[in-house]
C-alpha positions in Angstrom: 0.1 -0.2 -0.4 2.9 2.3 0.8 4.5 1.7 -2.7 0.7 2.0 -4.5 0.3 5.7 -2.7 4.1 6.6 -2.8 3.5 6.0 -7.0 0.2 7.6 -6.8 1.2 11.3 -5.4 4.6 11.2 -7.4 2.8 10.7 -10.7 0.1 13.3 -9.5 2.7 16.0 -8.3 4.9 15.6 -11.4 1.8 15.8 -14.0 0.4 18.9 -12.3 3.6 20.4 -12.3 4.5 20.2 -15.5 1.3 20.7 -17.3 -1.1 23.5 -16.8 -0.5 27.2 -16.6 2.8 28.5 -14.8 1.9 32.2 -14.6 -1.6 32.7 -12.6 -4.2 35.5 -13.3 -6.8 36.2 -10.7 -9.3 33.9 -11.7 -6.4 31.2 -11.7 -5.3 32.6 -7.9 -9.2 31.9 -6.6 -9.0 28.3 -8.3 -5.8 27.2 -6.9 -7.3 28.8 -3.9 -10.2 26.7 -3.7 -7.8 23.6 -4.5 -6.4 24.2 -1.1 -10.0 24.2 0.5 -11.0 21.4 -1.3 -8.0 19.6 0.1 -8.7 20.5 3.4 -11.9 19.4 3.1 -10.9 16.2 1.2 -8.5 15.5 4.5 -11.5 16.1 6.7 -13.6 13.4 5.2 -10.8 10.8 5.0 -10.4 11.7 8.5 -14.0 10.9 9.1 -13.8 7.2 6.8 -10.6 6.4 8.8 -12.2 6.9 11.8 -15.6 4.6 11.1 -12.9 1.9 10.1 -11.4 2.2 13.2 -14.4 1.3 14.6 -15.9 -1.5 12.1 -12.9 -3.2 11.5 -10.7 -4.5 14.7 -8.0 -5.3 13.1 -6.9 -1.7 11.8 -4.7 -0.4 14.8 -4.9 3.5 15.4 -0.9 3.9 14.3 -1.8 2.6 10.9 -5.0 5.1 10.5 -2.5 7.8 11.5 0.0 6.8 9.1 -2.7 6.4 6.8 -4.2 10.4 7.6 -0.6 12.4 8.0 0.5 10.5 4.4 -2.8 11.6 2.6 -3.0 15.1 4.0 0.5 15.7 3.7 1.1 14.3 0.3 -2.0 16.4 -0.9 -0.5 19.7 0.4 2.4 19.2 -1.1 1.2 18.5 -4.3 -0.4 22.0 -4.4 2.9 23.6 -2.7 5.1 22.1 -5.7 2.9 23.7 -8.2 2.9 27.2 -5.8 6.7 26.7 -6.4 6.9 26.7 -10.0 4.3 29.5 -10.5 6.4 31.6 -7.4 9.5 31.2 -9.8 7.4 32.8 -12.9 6.4 35.2 -10.8 9.4 36.6 -9.3 11.4 36.5 -12.8 8.6 38.1 -14.7 8.8 41.1 -11.7 12.6 41.1 -12.1 12.0 41.7 -16.0 9.1 44.3 -15.6 11.4 46.3 -13.2 14.0 46.2 -15.5 11.7 47.8 -18.2 10.6 50.5 -16.2 13.4 51.7 -14.4 16.3 49.9 -16.5 15.0 50.8 -19.9 18.5 51.6 -21.9 19.6 48.0 -20.8 15.9 46.4 -20.9 16.3 45.2 -24.6 19.4 43.7 -23.9 18.0 41.6 -21.5 14.8 40.9 -23.1 17.2 39.4 -25.6 19.4 37.4 -23.2 16.1 36.3 -21.1 14.3 34.8 -24.3 16.9 32.5 -25.1 17.3 31.1 -21.7 13.8 31.5 -19.8 12.3 28.1 -21.6 15.3 26.1 -20.5 15.5 27.5 -17.0 11.7 26.9 -16.4 12.5 23.4 -17.5 15.3 23.2 -15.1 12.7 24.7 -12.1 10.2 21.7 -13.1 12.7 19.1 -13.3 14.5 20.3 -10.0 10.6 20.5 -8.3 10.1 17.2 -9.7 12.8 15.6 -8.2 12.4 17.2 -4.7 8.8 15.9 -4.7 10.0 12.5 -5.1 12.2 12.6 -2.3 9.5 14.1 -0.1 6.7 11.4 -1.6 9.6 9.1 -0.6 10.1 10.7 3.2 6.4 10.7 3.5 5.5 7.2 2.5 8.5 4.7 2.5 10.5 5.6 5.2 7.9 5.2 8.0 8.3 1.3 9.3 
């Protein structure tokens, strides 16, 4: 079960990091906030399901229930946090370029030409790095527990 959960959350996080928008508008931020609220509701529902399972199945121990609930909640939040980090890196880069456009106009064209060539490889590097970080995080959540 630990391996299935580990693979499930790794695949979900990698898919969420690599697909979709990297720059959020106001509507996208509202949608992202609703995802966090949805995760909180799902964690609560899973908690009640696990509490009911403890009452119905006598072989289901409290430590197993705690492990599943904590693993599910941390993993669900981490999927959203990894996407948030990708969006924040893009937002920081966009703000830096906007600052140069306003306050450094004589060098902005040179910077713009330079960054247009490296922005996509840097974005891919950030996504690759966060995918690797996600694998390490989910390994720690799911596979290091005895």
